[in-house]
N, C-alpha and C positions, 0 to 999 in steps of 0.2 A: 751411481755414476763414478767412474774411475777418477782418482786425484789428478789435478792439473799440475804439471811440472814446468817451471819457467827458469831459464838461465839468465842471470844478470851479470854482465861483465864489469860494470862500473857503478860508482855512486849515482851518476846521472841516470843510468838505467834503472836503478832502484827507485829514484824519485819519479821517473817516467812510469814505472809500474804502479806507483801510488796514484798517478793520474788515471791509469786504466782501471784500477780497482775502484777509485772514487766514482767513476761514471757508471759502475755496475751496481752500486749500493742503493738501497731503498730504505725508507723509514722502517724501523723495527729490526734492522740487521745488527747482530753482534759479531764482531770480528776479533778473534783471538790471535795475537802475534807472538810466536815463540821463536827462540833462538838465543845463542850465547851472547855475552857482552860483545858489542861491536859487530854483530851480525847484520845490522841495518834496519832494525825494527823502528827506531825513531826517525831514520831517514825516510823510510816508507810512509810512516804516519804523517810526517811533515809534507811530503809530496801530495798525499791524499787530502789533507786538510786545506792546503793552499789551492788545490784544484777546486774544491767545493766553495772556497772563498773567492775564487777567480782572481787571485792576487798573489803573484810570486814573492812579494815582500811581506806577506801576512805573518805577523808574529806568532810563532808556535813554540812557546816555552815547554820545557820538559816537565811532566807531572810527577817526577820522581819523589819530590818531597811533599807535594800537595795531594798525591794519589790520584786526584781527578782534576783535569783541566777542561772546562766546558766552553763551548762556542755556540750559545743559543741563538746568536744573531745571524748565523749562516742560512743559506737557502735550505740546506738539509742540516739541522743542528747536529753537532758532534760532541760526544763526551770522550775525551782521551784519558785512559786510565793506565797507571803504572803501578803494579802490585809488588814491585821488587822489595819495598820496605814494609809490606803488609805484616803486621804482628801476628795475626791469626786469621783463619778462614772466616771466623764469625764476623769480622769487620766488614766483609763484603756486603752484607745486608744493609749496612749503614751508608753505603755509597750512592744509593738512589738509582741504580742501574735500570731497574724495571721501569721506573718513571721516565728515565731518559729515552728508553726504547719506544715509548709511546709516541714521541714526537720526532725522533731522529735516530742516529746510529751510535754505537758504542765501539770504541777500539780499545782492546785490553792487551797491554804488554805484560809479560810474565804471568800468563793465565794459570799456569800450573801451581802458583802460590795460593790460588783460591780454593784448592782442594775439592773441586766439584761444586762449589757454592755459587758459581756464576749462573745467571739466567740462561735461557736457551741460546745456543751457539750456532749461528748460521754457517760461519766460515772459520776454519782453523788454518792459519798460514804459518808455516815453519821455514825460517831462513837458516841456511847452512853454508859455512865457508867452503868453497870449492876452488882450490888454487888461488888465483888473484881475484876471483869473483864470488858470486853467491848462487846457490840453487834455492828456488822457492817451491815448496810443495803446498798445494792448496786442497784441503779437504772440506767437505760440507754437504748440506742437503742438496738434492738434485736441482731444485729450482734456482737456488742461489748460485750454484756452480755453473749452471747454464748461462746465467747473466754474466758471470765473470768470463766464461768462455767466449761469449758474444763480444764482450768488450776487447778481449785480446785478439779476436778475429778482426775487429776494426783496426787495431794497431798493425796487424799484418797487412791489411788492405792499404793502409796509409803508406807502409814501407814499400809495397809493390808499386804504388802510384807516385813514388818520388817524395814522400813526406815521412821518412822513417823517424825523425825526431820532432815531429809536429807537436805543438802544445795544444792539448785538447781541453775545451771548456764546454760545460753544459750550456745549451742555448734555450731549448724548451722541449716540452712534450705537448702533445695536443690531445684532443678528445679521442683520437684513434690510438693504435699501438705504436705509431711512428715516434721516433725521437730525433732530435737535431742537436748538433754540436757546432761550435766554431773550431776551426783548426788553423794553425798558423806556424810557419817557419820564422826564424828570427828575422825581423825587419820587413816581413811581408804582410800585406793586408790579409786579414783572415778570410777563409773560404767557409762554406757550409758543408757539413757532413750530414747526409740523410741516412738514417738507420731504420730500415723497414723490411724486416724479414717476411717471407711468404706467410700470408694469413689464411689458414684453411677456412675460416669463416664461421666457426662455432657449430652448434648442433643443427641437424636437419629439422626444418620447420614444416615445410609442405612441398609436395611434388618432388621429393628427393633433393631439395635445395636448401642451402643455408640462407640466413638473412642477407648476408653479403651478396650471394649469388642472385637472389630475387631482386634486391635493390641495385644490382649491377655495380657494386662498389669494387674498387681496385683491390686486388689481393697481392700484388707485387709491384716493385718499382718500374717494371716494364711499361706500365701505363703512363707514369710520369714522364719517362724518357720519350715515349712516342708522342704524347701531347705537347711536350716541350718543343720537340723538333717541328711539329706541325705549326704551332703558333709562331715560332721563330721564322719559319719559312714564309709566313704571311705578314711579317713585319711587326709583330707584337713583341713587347719587351719582356722577356722571360730569362731565367738564369741560364748561363752557359754551363754545359756539363763538362767538367774537366777529367773525370775518371768515373768508371762504373764497374761494378760487379753485379750483374743483374741476377745471377743465381743466388748469391748471398744476400742481396738486398741492400747494397751499399752504393751511395753516390757521393761524389765530391762536386759541388755546384758553386756557381758564382754567388757571391754575397751582394745582394742588391742594396744593402745598407739597412739602416734602422729608422729612417724617416718615413712616417706613414701619412695618412690623410686626416689625422686628428691633430689638434693643437696640444700645447703643453698641459692644458687642463682636461684633455680627453674629449674635447668637443669637435664636431665636424668642421673641417676647413672647406668652406663653400666652393671655392675655385677648384679644389682637388677632387671633391665629389663630383662636380660638374665634368671635369676632365675624364673621370672614371666612367661616368654614365654615357658620355659621348663616345668613349672607346668601345663600350658595349654596342652602341648603335652601329659603329663601324664593323665590329665583329659579326653582327647579325646580317650584314649585307653580303657575306660570303656564302658560297656553297661548299659544305664540308664533306669530305669522304668519311666512310665508316671503317674502312680497313686501311691501316697505316703501318709503317715500319718503325720499330724502336731501334733496332740494330741488326747487323747481319745474323740471320737465324732467329730473330725475335720479332714477331708481328703482334699487332694489337687491334682488336675490334672495338669500335666505339658503339656501345649499346644504345638502343632507344630508351628514353625515359617513358616506359610504357605503363599501362594501367596497373600491372602487378607491382612494379617498383613504387609508383605513387601510393598505392594502397597500403603496402606493408609499412611505408613510412608514416602515414597518418594513423595507422593502428597503434603506433607508439603512444599516441595521446590516450587512446582508450585503455591500453594495457598498463601504462605507467603513471601518466599525469593525473588522469581522472581518479583512479583509485587512491592516489596519494592525497588528493585534495578532498575527496569524499570520505576517506577513511574506510572505504569498502569497495570491493570489485564490482564492476558492472554486471548486470544480469545478462544471460545469454540473449534474451530478446533485445535488450538495448544495444548489445554489440552487433547483432544482425542488422538492426535499424541503422546503426552508424555506418556500416559498410554499404548498405543500400543507398543512404544519403550521399555518400561520396561517389558511388557509381553514377548516380544521377548528375552530380556536378561534373565529374570527369567526362561524361558523354558530351558535354558542351565544348570540349577541346578538339573535337574531330577535325575542325577546319582551322585550327590555330596555326600560326606561322611557326615553322620548326627551324632550329639552328643549333649550333654547338653551345652546350651549356657547360660552363666551367664549374658550376655547382656550389662554390663557396666564395662568391665574390662579395666580400665585406671587409671592413677595416683591417682585421688582422692579416689579411692576405693581399693587401695592396700596398706597395711601397712607392714613395714619391722620390723621383730622381730629378732633383732641381737643376742639375747640370745638363739635362737633355732638353730637347725641343719637342713641342707638339705632343702627339699621343705617346711618344717614347718616354715621356716623363712618368707614365703610369706603369710601374713594374708589377707583374702578376706572378703569384706563387700558389702552390697548393691546388692544383687542377687535375690531379690524377684520377678523380672520379668523374671526369667529363663525360657527357652523354649527348645524344641528339634528342631534343625535345622542344617544348614551347619556349620561344626566345624570351618571353616575359619572365621566365623563372629567375635568371640572373639579375634582371632589372629589379625584381621584387627583393632578391637577396641583398642588393646594395641599397636600395631606397628604403628598405625596412631593415636596417643594419642590426643584427642580433646583439652586437656588443656595445652599441651606443644609441642613445635615444634620438630618433629622427622625428621632429614635430610634424604635424599634418601640413603646415605651411612649407616646410623644407621638402617634404615628400612631394608635394604638388610641384614645387619649383624644379626639382630634379627630374620628375617625370615629364614635365613640359620640355626640359632641355633635351631629353632623349627623343621625345616625339618630334621636336623641331628638326633634329639631326636626321631622323628617319624620313620625314616628309621632304627635306631638302634633297635627299638622295633618290627618293622614289615618290613621285606625285600620286601614285596609286596605293600608297601605304594605307591600310585600313585601321584607323585609330580606335574605333569603337570595338572592333574585334580584339585588338591588342589589349585594351583596357579590361575587357572581360577576362582574357587569359591572365592578365596581371593580377586581378583580384583572386582568381582561383589558385594561381601559383603562390601568391602571398599567403593565403589561408593554408594551403597544403604544406608549405615550408615551415610556417610557424607552428602548425599542429605537430609536425615532426620534431621540431626543436624542443617544444614543451615536453614531449615524451622523452627525448634523448637526455635532456638536462636532469630530469628526475632519475632516469636510469643510471646516469653517470654517478649520481649520489648513492643510490640504493644498491646497485650491483657492483660498481667499480670503486666505491670509496672516494669519489671526487666531488665533494660538496661545493667547491668554489663556483660551479656553474649555476647554482641555485639563485644567486644574486641577480641573475638576468631574467628570472621568471616573470616579474611584474611587467617588464618591458615587452616580453614576448606575448604575454597575455593581452596587452594593449594592442599590439600589432595584429594579433589573431582576431580580436573583436573588431578592429578597424576594417580588416579585410572582409568580414562578414556583412558589412553594410551594402555590398554590391548585390543586386538582385539575383545574380547567378549563384550566390551562396545561400539562397533561401533554404534549401533542404538541410544544410548544416546548421544554420541558425535555428531552424525549427527543432532539430535534434538536440542542440545545446539547451534550448529552453525546456524541452521535455526531460532531459537528464538533470536539469537544475544547475548546470555549470556556468550559467551567465548571471546567476544571482549574486549580489554584492557579497554575501556571506561566504560564497564559494572561494573568493580570492583572498 
């Protein structure tokens, strides 16, 4: 990949480039900063470290005399190294840089003093005086350069959208490849930047399709924009979209705040969960189209949550979760029996009520807007994977919240609140049919999540999700108590995954 060249006119531009670079870095990156005295290496490093610290006043002393200044407390730990006063290249081994790269990133000023003794180098950044400003040349491996290029493309998008000097801060990454930042101009409330480049979906699995295509997961931001417009047109509280580059996968959206439906201890706030479940009851009273517009020239089709999508999701349990817990892969026969058991269960959904499924209606994706009234208090985000399917799915997603423990008593209370809302709107609402679909969708969703959370650890190096496994196991077993899930319960007993030792 060709080097990246950036022109920086002012010191502020150099610090801002430090922001852009900070948001491209990952654990294990080593960044070498070269340039003459006064070229801006320390200015760049200061902007980078303050961005990771999310604090413009964060103290960033020069490591000239200490050689290494460490910031282990940051979201992404940083070791800032200055080798200007290094006595010999042999001293590099004593600085602990390999260990620092295991947990964070390393910035090295004057890398040429190391004489080739530095650990692996992902990026080499050279700053050169050019008239009144600086030119930056960025070399490195293709994957790291691509991340930097993506971050600089975000800066260009911000500039074209009226935010050329916006302050960027990391907000979060999620279980997908999407990333989020807050952006703010001086004195303005921050907005949210969504960074979601087109996702081709991985390898072909079956019938010429990838996992994402079989499961009907969104592959671009077009889906988010289209569903956002649809929900907003029907009176639901979703983010306003301020700017979009659908081809690049960038959106600037309204910040609905950071107050959710959990209290300070991370426990469910009853009134807020009730409001959310009643909002779902309202959403399920609408008739939803499948073909909608995202923007001029961009259309979106809302897929059905069909048998293939349901099945490939539950197969995550047999492919990832069960082998992890058993210590061995399932036999071909057990895998076939597993699919057959789910086919029998899914056949019972033929007459289930269908509606729009937002697909991830749980505490991380619900924001509480205390200054609003009624249903408008419930702010919805993260709905780009919306489909048409059994309305019970989203109710199961909320009532059996993957991120917080919902007791059986609270589950019953919330389910009764939903059912009361539905009966009030439609005297012919079939509660028994809904409860059966609820049990099936609860089992299906939690089987999927068990597999995904193990996959995130083993394949993607994201072990943080494993802490939720005991809760999801409990939800899965709870759902199996319904008679409609007997085929799955029988299979679990045969496979031995309901034994106490298994968990």
